[in-house]
C-alpha positions in Angstrom: 166.2 -14.0 49.8 165.0 -11.8 51.8 163.3 -13.1 55.2 161.1 -9.8 55.7 159.6 -10.0 52.1 156.1 -10.4 52.4 153.4 -12.1 49.9 150.3 -10.6 48.8 146.9 -12.9 49.4 144.1 -10.6 48.4 144.4 -7.6 50.4 146.4 -9.4 53.4 150.3 -9.2 53.1 151.8 -12.1 55.0 155.4 -12.3 55.9 157.3 -15.5 54.8 158.4 -16.4 58.2 154.5 -16.6 59.2 153.9 -18.8 55.8 157.1 -20.9 57.1 155.6 -21.4 60.5 152.2 -22.5 59.4 153.7 -25.0 56.7 156.2 -26.1 59.5 152.8 -26.6 62.1 150.7 -28.1 59.3 153.3 -30.6 58.1 154.0 -31.6 61.7 149.9 -32.3 62.5 149.4 -34.2 59.1 152.6 -36.5 60.4 151.4 -36.9 63.9 147.7 -37.8 62.7 149.4 -40.3 59.9 151.4 -41.7 62.4 149.0 -41.9 64.7 146.5 -43.6 62.2 149.1 -46.2 61.4 150.0 -47.1 65.0 145.8 -47.5 65.5 145.6 -49.7 62.1 148.5 -51.7 63.1 147.2 -52.3 66.8 143.8 -53.3 65.2 145.4 -55.9 62.9 147.6 -57.2 65.7 144.5 -57.9 68.0 142.7 -59.9 65.1 145.5 -62.3 64.4 145.7 -63.0 68.1 142.0 -64.5 67.9 
């Protein structure tokens, strides 16, 4: 697989490396928001059990 291969998105050619970076940062953001939401939900449940 050639790393310099481009993918045609309409009239725009996007290199595979650019797509890989975009997928990495999108996945990282999705995981960070998921973990943050889980911790927030867990702390909410924990505070209700202490009442």
